[in-house]
DRENVEX-543092 format. One line per field, with one value per atom (N, C-alpha, C): residue number from 1; residue in three letters; chain; x negated, y negated, z. Coordinates in nm, 4 decimals. Each point is the difference from the previous one (the first is absolute). Layout:
BEGIN
bake = c(NUM ...)
torke = c(ALA ...)
pake = c(A ...)
east = c(X ...)
north = c(Y ...)
up = c(Z ...)
END
This chain:
BEGIN
bake = c(1 1 1 2 2 2 3 3 3 4 4 4 5 5 5 6 6 6 7 7 7 8 8 8 9 9 9 10 10 10 11 11 11 12 12 12 13 13 13 14 14 14 15 15 15 16 16 16 17 17 17 18 18 18 19 19 19 20 20 20 21 21 21 22 22 22 23 23 23 24 24 24 25 25 25 26 26 26 27 27 27 28 28 28 29 29 29 30 30 30 31 31 31 32 32 32 33 33 33 34 34 34 35 35 35 36 36 36 37 37 37 38 38 38 39 39 39 40 40 40 41 41 41 42 42 42 43 43 43 44 44 44 45 45 45 46 46 46 47 47 47 48 48 48 49 49 49 50 50 50 51 51 51 52 52 52 53 53 53 54 54 54 55 55 55 56 56 56 57 57 57 58 58 58 59 59 59 60 60 60 61 61 61 62 62 62 63 63 63 64 64 64 65 65 65 66 66 66 67 67 67 68 68 68 69 69 69 70 70 70 71 71 71 72 72 72 73 73 73 74 74 74 75 75 75 76 76 76 77 77 77 78 78 78 79 79 79 80 80 80 81 81 81 82 82 82 83 83 83 84 84 84 85 85 85 86 86 86 87 87 87 88 88 88 89 89 89 90 90 90 91 91 91 92 92 92 93 93 93 94 94 94 95 95 95 96 96 96 97 97 97 98 98 98 99 99 99 100 100 100 101 101 101 102 102 102 103 103 103 104 104 104 105 105 105 106 106 106 107 107 107 108 108 108 109 109 109 110 110 110 111 111 111 112 112 112 113 113 113 114 114 114 115 115 115 116 116 116 117 117 117 118 118 118 119 119 119 120 120 120 121 121 121)
torke = c(MET MET MET ARG ARG ARG ILE ILE ILE PHE PHE PHE LYS LYS LYS THR THR THR SER SER SER TRP TRP TRP PHE PHE PHE ASN ASN ASN LYS LYS LYS ALA ALA ALA VAL VAL VAL LYS LYS LYS LYS LYS LYS ALA ALA ALA ARG ARG ARG ILE ILE ILE LYS LYS LYS ASP ASP ASP SER SER SER GLU GLU GLU LEU LEU LEU CYS CYS CYS LYS LYS LYS ALA ALA ALA ILE ILE ILE GLU GLU GLU GLN GLN GLN ALA ALA ALA ILE ILE ILE LYS LYS LYS GLY GLY GLY GLN GLN GLN ALA ALA ALA ILE ILE ILE ASP ASP ASP LEU LEU LEU GLY GLY GLY GLY GLY GLY GLY GLY GLY VAL VAL VAL PHE PHE PHE LYS LYS LYS LYS LYS LYS ARG ARG ARG LEU LEU LEU ASN ASN ASN GLU GLU GLU ASN ASN ASN ARG ARG ARG HIS HIS HIS ARG ARG ARG SER SER SER ILE ILE ILE ILE ILE ILE LEU LEU LEU SER SER SER LYS LYS LYS THR THR THR ASP ASP ASP LEU LEU LEU PHE PHE PHE TRP TRP TRP VAL VAL VAL TYR TYR TYR GLU GLU GLU PHE PHE PHE LEU LEU LEU PHE PHE PHE ALA ALA ALA LYS LYS LYS GLU GLU GLU ASP ASP ASP GLN GLN GLN ASP ASP ASP ASN ASN ASN ILE ILE ILE ASP ASP ASP ASP ASP ASP ALA ALA ALA GLU GLU GLU LEU LEU LEU ALA ALA ALA LYS LYS LYS PHE PHE PHE ARG ARG ARG GLN GLN GLN LEU LEU LEU ALA ALA ALA THR THR THR VAL VAL VAL TYR TYR TYR ALA ALA ALA LYS LYS LYS LEU LEU LEU SER SER SER GLU GLU GLU GLU GLU GLU GLN GLN GLN ILE ILE ILE LYS LYS LYS LYS LYS LYS LEU LEU LEU VAL VAL VAL GLN GLN GLN ASN ASN ASN LYS LYS LYS SER SER SER LEU LEU LEU VAL VAL VAL GLU GLU GLU ILE ILE ILE SER SER SER ASP ASP ASP GLU GLU GLU ASN ASN ASN LYS LYS LYS THR THR THR GLN GLN GLN VAL VAL VAL)
pake = c(A A A A A A A A A A A A A A A A A A A A A A A A A A A A A A A A A A A A A A A A A A A A A A A A A A A A A A A A A A A A A A A A A A A A A A A A A A A A A A A A A A A A A A A A A A A A A A A A A A A A A A A A A A A A A A A A A A A A A A A A A A A A A A A A A A A A A A A A A A A A A A A A A A A A A A A A A A A A A A A A A A A A A A A A A A A A A A A A A A A A A A A A A A A A A A A A A A A A A A A A A A A A A A A A A A A A A A A A A A A A A A A A A A A A A A A A A A A A A A A A A A A A A A A A A A A A A A A A A A A A A A A A A A A A A A A A A A A A A A A A A A A A A A A A A A A A A A A A A A A A A A A A A A A A A A A A A A A A A A A A A A A A A A A A A A A A A A A A A A A A A A A A A A A A A A A A A A A A A A A A A A A)
east = c(0.9292 0.1104 0.1083 0.1227 0.1145 0.0933 0.0497 0.0903 0.1270 0.1136 0.1299 0.0877 0.1025 0.1060 0.1311 0.0990 0.1307 0.0617 0.0997 0.0661 0.0623 0.0573 0.0565 -0.1092 -0.1114 -0.1114 -0.0531 -0.0063 -0.0476 0.0838 0.1315 0.0885 -0.0224 -0.0162 -0.0174 -0.1300 -0.1098 -0.1273 0.0000 0.0715 0.0110 0.0721 0.1072 0.0761 -0.0854 -0.0834 -0.0868 -0.1299 -0.0185 -0.1200 -0.1297 0.0027 -0.1177 -0.0573 -0.1250 -0.0650 -0.0534 -0.0151 -0.0569 -0.1405 -0.0766 -0.1356 0.0039 0.1009 0.0133 0.0388 0.0847 0.0397 -0.1196 -0.0830 -0.1200 -0.0955 -0.0179 -0.0879 0.0543 0.1313 0.0618 -0.0226 0.0024 -0.0268 -0.1446 -0.0920 -0.1414 -0.0153 0.0714 -0.0059 0.0631 0.1101 0.0660 -0.0924 -0.0714 -0.0943 -0.1088 -0.0361 -0.1027 0.0578 0.1292 0.0613 0.0615 0.0127 0.0546 0.1490 0.0730 0.1451 0.0508 0.1253 0.0577 0.0453 -0.0608 0.0340 0.1190 0.1151 0.1216 0.0162 -0.0975 0.0021 0.0780 -0.0358 0.0712 -0.0168 -0.1103 -0.0237 0.0672 0.0424 0.0679 -0.0898 -0.0197 -0.0838 0.0760 -0.0264 0.0570 -0.1157 0.0124 -0.1078 0.0584 -0.0644 0.0407 -0.0431 0.0859 -0.0275 0.0372 -0.0395 0.0472 -0.0263 -0.1272 -0.0422 0.0838 0.0291 0.0710 0.1492 0.0553 0.1435 0.0855 -0.0590 0.0737 -0.0724 0.0783 -0.0536 0.0372 -0.0947 0.0272 -0.0092 0.0781 -0.0098 -0.0620 -0.1129 -0.0755 -0.0009 0.0212 0.0018 -0.1205 -0.0689 -0.1144 -0.0350 -0.0193 -0.0484 -0.1463 -0.0517 -0.1371 -0.0514 -0.1281 -0.0573 0.0032 0.0490 0.0009 0.1325 0.1058 0.1344 0.0751 0.0274 0.0667 0.1256 0.1099 0.1243 0.0533 0.0148 0.0688 0.1490 0.0633 0.1391 0.0978 -0.0402 0.0950 -0.0707 0.0706 -0.0534 0.1040 -0.0451 0.0922 -0.0726 0.0749 -0.0556 -0.0077 -0.1089 -0.0201 0.1128 0.0456 0.1051 0.1363 0.0196 0.1290 0.0096 -0.1151 0.0006 -0.1332 0.0051 -0.1229 -0.0708 0.0779 -0.0596 0.1062 -0.0412 0.0955 0.0436 0.1184 0.0473 -0.0427 0.0278 -0.0431 0.0603 0.1255 0.0652 -0.0667 -0.0315 -0.0690 -0.1383 -0.0704 -0.1334 0.0069 0.0971 0.0153 0.0233 0.0811 0.0261 -0.1249 -0.0762 -0.1247 -0.1002 -0.0045 -0.0907 0.0403 0.1304 0.0481 -0.0374 0.0173 -0.0305 -0.1496 -0.0843 -0.1449 -0.0361 0.0676 -0.0234 0.0425 0.1117 0.0472 -0.1005 -0.0438 -0.0986 -0.1282 -0.0431 -0.1244 0.0080 0.1204 0.0179 0.0238 0.0045 0.0271 -0.1155 0.0356 -0.1005 -0.0310 -0.1062 -0.0361 0.1108 0.0621 0.1112 0.1197 0.0312 0.1115 -0.0289 -0.1223 -0.0389 0.0155 -0.0443 0.0098 0.1458 0.0893 0.1433 0.0572 -0.0405 0.0480 -0.0470 -0.1198 -0.0516 0.0748 0.0225 0.0709 0.1424 0.0696 0.1370 0.0058 -0.1177 -0.0151 0.0452 0.0057 0.0246 -0.1233 -0.1173 -0.1270 -0.0706 -0.0683 -0.0804 -0.1434 -0.0898 -0.1405 -0.0598 -0.0732 -0.0597 -0.1418 -0.0319 -0.1389 -0.0382 -0.1205 -0.0518 -0.0479 0.0482 -0.0430 -0.1503 -0.0605 -0.1429 -0.0844 0.0659 -0.0685 0.0731 -0.0631 0.0644 0.1174 -0.0240 0.1032 -0.0450 0.0929 -0.0337 0.0010)
north = c(0.9838 0.0500 0.0519 -0.0364 0.0473 0.0790 0.1102 0.0879 0.0166 -0.0164 0.0114 0.0984 0.0474 0.0758 -0.0573 -0.0028 -0.0491 0.1038 -0.0410 0.0947 0.1144 -0.0297 0.1056 0.0974 -0.0550 0.0835 0.0851 -0.0566 0.0717 0.1261 -0.0146 0.1166 0.1027 -0.0484 0.0900 0.0794 -0.0647 0.0739 0.0978 -0.0322 0.0961 0.1254 -0.0192 0.1131 0.0820 -0.0683 0.0668 0.0515 -0.0298 0.0426 -0.0538 -0.1277 -0.0685 -0.0849 0.0211 -0.0696 -0.1362 -0.0863 -0.1318 0.0092 0.1003 0.0147 0.0202 0.0731 0.0175 -0.1315 -0.0778 -0.1298 -0.0947 0.0023 -0.0847 0.0404 0.1295 0.0503 -0.0406 0.0061 -0.0372 -0.1480 -0.0853 -0.1432 -0.0190 0.0694 -0.0087 0.0400 0.1043 0.0440 -0.1036 -0.0595 -0.1030 -0.1190 -0.0385 -0.1118 0.0318 0.1269 0.0435 0.0208 -0.0287 0.0147 0.1365 0.0804 0.1350 0.0035 -0.0934 -0.0075 -0.0617 0.0189 -0.0585 -0.1421 -0.0967 -0.1408 -0.0315 -0.0245 -0.0300 -0.1495 -0.0784 -0.1442 -0.0740 -0.1254 -0.0856 0.0396 0.0689 0.0404 0.1303 0.0787 0.1278 0.1139 0.0985 0.1150 0.1283 0.1014 0.1323 0.0929 0.0725 0.0886 0.1343 0.1067 0.1350 0.0313 0.0725 0.0404 0.1463 0.0534 0.1310 0.1084 0.0086 0.0995 -0.0084 -0.1234 -0.0288 0.0340 0.0219 0.0302 -0.1259 -0.1097 -0.1253 -0.1146 -0.1030 -0.1241 -0.1130 -0.0905 -0.1162 -0.1254 -0.0985 -0.1329 -0.0886 -0.0601 -0.0848 -0.1413 -0.0974 -0.1396 -0.0731 -0.0753 -0.0776 -0.1059 -0.1197 -0.1072 -0.0313 0.0696 -0.0209 0.1293 0.0217 0.1213 -0.0032 -0.1076 -0.0125 0.0390 0.0151 0.0213 0.0942 0.1217 0.1025 0.0467 0.0210 0.0450 0.1206 0.1119 0.1164 -0.0287 -0.0027 -0.0433 0.1134 0.0944 0.0996 0.1334 0.1086 0.1349 0.0845 0.0780 0.0919 0.1287 0.1087 0.1302 0.0118 0.0535 0.0182 0.0841 0.0994 0.0888 -0.0679 -0.1083 -0.0697 -0.1151 -0.0598 -0.1219 -0.0102 -0.0262 -0.0148 -0.1313 -0.1060 -0.1317 -0.0986 -0.1221 -0.1054 -0.0635 -0.0580 -0.0623 -0.1474 -0.0645 -0.1392 -0.0960 0.0221 -0.0879 0.0146 0.1226 0.0221 -0.0641 0.0164 -0.0593 -0.1519 -0.0622 -0.1455 -0.0428 0.0764 -0.0320 0.0191 0.1048 0.0221 -0.1121 -0.0485 -0.1115 -0.1258 -0.0264 -0.1158 0.0137 0.1204 0.0239 -0.0142 0.0438 -0.0163 -0.1472 -0.0832 -0.1440 -0.0564 0.0484 -0.0441 0.0398 0.1255 0.0463 -0.0828 -0.0358 -0.0766 -0.1374 -0.0528 -0.1339 0.0016 0.1181 0.0068 -0.0572 -0.0741 -0.0509 0.1080 -0.0191 0.0947 0.0094 -0.1113 -0.0024 0.0794 -0.0149 0.0758 0.1502 0.0364 0.1418 0.0538 -0.0773 0.0404 0.0253 -0.0878 0.0168 0.1243 0.0272 0.1190 0.1278 -0.0039 0.1152 0.0125 -0.1120 0.0027 0.0529 -0.0379 0.0479 0.1335 0.0581 0.1335 0.0095 -0.1134 0.0031 0.0530 -0.0351 0.0524 0.0731 0.1078 0.0765 -0.0059 -0.0485 -0.0041 0.1391 0.0387 0.1333 -0.0066 0.0959 0.0164 0.1438 0.0193 0.1316 0.0663 0.1217 0.0709 0.0233 0.0024 0.0267 -0.1273 -0.1152 -0.1287 -0.0792 -0.1054 -0.0825 -0.0760 -0.0782 -0.0795 -0.0201 0.0108 -0.0179 -0.1472)
up = c(-0.4078 -0.0793 0.0935 -0.0311 0.0794 -0.0901 0.0549 -0.0738 0.0820 -0.0675 0.0651 -0.0764 0.0683 -0.0647 0.0521 -0.0859 0.0439 0.0929 0.0745 0.0904 -0.0797 -0.1171 -0.0846 -0.0450 -0.0456 -0.0465 0.1152 0.1196 0.1174 0.0246 -0.0092 0.0175 -0.1109 -0.1227 -0.1145 0.0090 0.0433 0.0082 0.1162 0.1065 0.1102 -0.0477 -0.0744 -0.0531 -0.0979 -0.0784 -0.0970 0.0623 0.1292 0.0748 -0.0614 -0.0300 -0.0525 0.1129 0.0308 0.1120 -0.0419 0.0996 -0.0239 -0.0590 0.0391 -0.0534 -0.1519 -0.0503 -0.1448 -0.0668 0.0661 -0.0543 -0.0072 0.1025 0.0008 -0.1127 -0.0166 -0.1065 -0.1373 -0.0162 -0.1271 -0.0313 0.1009 -0.0216 -0.0436 0.0653 -0.0397 -0.1468 -0.0412 -0.1396 -0.0923 0.0414 -0.0812 -0.0226 0.1033 -0.0111 -0.1025 -0.0092 -0.0966 -0.1398 -0.0173 -0.1306 -0.0246 0.1046 -0.0135 0.0354 -0.0555 0.0123 -0.1293 -0.0284 -0.1210 0.0323 -0.0661 0.0187 -0.0901 0.0606 -0.0748 -0.0254 0.0442 -0.0213 0.1070 0.0194 0.0946 0.1442 0.0320 0.1381 0.0382 -0.0993 0.0248 -0.0483 0.0879 -0.0320 0.0304 -0.0803 0.0254 0.0316 0.1111 0.0448 0.0398 -0.0449 0.0355 0.1432 0.0707 0.1382 0.0187 0.1139 0.0437 -0.1055 -0.0404 -0.0999 -0.1270 -0.0420 -0.1245 0.0049 0.1195 0.0101 0.0102 0.0443 0.0177 -0.0701 -0.0327 -0.0559 0.0951 0.0168 0.0838 -0.0845 0.0387 -0.0590 0.1076 -0.0372 0.0913 -0.0574 0.0862 -0.0428 0.0569 -0.0862 0.0450 -0.1028 0.0465 -0.0867 0.0335 0.1004 0.0451 0.0606 -0.0025 0.0596 0.1530 0.0574 0.1458 0.0642 -0.0784 0.0538 -0.0934 0.0460 -0.0797 0.0736 -0.0740 0.0604 -0.0775 0.0706 -0.0577 0.0054 -0.1166 -0.0091 -0.0305 -0.0856 -0.0487 -0.0205 0.0297 -0.0164 -0.0713 -0.0974 -0.0663 -0.0359 0.0020 -0.0348 -0.1512 -0.0473 -0.1436 -0.0603 0.0742 -0.0524 -0.0094 0.0763 0.0018 -0.1000 -0.0302 -0.0814 -0.0732 -0.1300 -0.0777 0.0296 0.0028 0.0134 0.0474 0.0288 0.0302 -0.1317 -0.0021 -0.1244 -0.0039 -0.1124 -0.0200 0.1019 0.0367 0.0980 0.1373 0.0386 0.1272 -0.0027 -0.1107 -0.0136 0.0152 -0.0621 0.0104 0.1448 0.0728 0.1407 0.0854 -0.0281 0.0744 -0.0269 -0.1238 -0.0321 0.0756 0.0085 0.0759 0.1476 0.0524 0.1405 0.0272 -0.0932 0.0156 0.0106 -0.0763 0.0054 0.1356 0.0511 0.1321 0.1081 -0.0027 0.0986 -0.0056 -0.1201 -0.0161 0.0658 0.0152 0.0568 0.1514 0.0608 0.1437 0.0811 0.1023 0.0932 0.1032 0.0724 0.1058 0.1045 0.0304 0.0964 -0.0517 -0.1275 -0.0587 0.0010 -0.0302 0.0034 0.1413 0.0956 0.1407 0.0387 -0.0431 0.0303 -0.0676 -0.1234 -0.0705 0.0701 0.0550 0.0749 0.1327 0.0674 0.1280 -0.0141 -0.1085 -0.0159 -0.0763 -0.0226 -0.0594 -0.1457 -0.0697 -0.1439 -0.0725 0.0551 -0.0490 0.1128 -0.0366 0.0956 -0.0497 0.0847 -0.0408 0.0120 -0.1020 -0.0047 0.0528 0.0842 0.0411 -0.0271 -0.0424 -0.0328 0.1274 0.0268 0.1204 0.0012 -0.1177 -0.0112 0.0142 0.0032 0.0137 0.1077 0.0478 0.1007 -0.0585 -0.1011 -0.0683 -0.1430 -0.0911 -0.1410 -0.0328)
END
């Protein structure tokens, strides 16, 4: 299983002081059904002791991408237009080849997450 965060998401979680280990744990919970499935490969998961919400994209349990983060106090939910765009993006991510993923990591569009408590997720 590989877990990524976008460069934008990476900046947002640093500001919110959310560690990669929490992100890894949240993915494990999402796989167990402990996330809100918004359909089309889009999931909403609470983070940071319920202070933030994350939007995670995945069409398979092998490849997860943290795409968007918002504070509960600032925004209740994403709107229908945002959801539609996230679903489209989940489909795009699902079609990426290993070479394309490698290039996205090299140009820092995606950051691969590793759990400090484990070698590699």
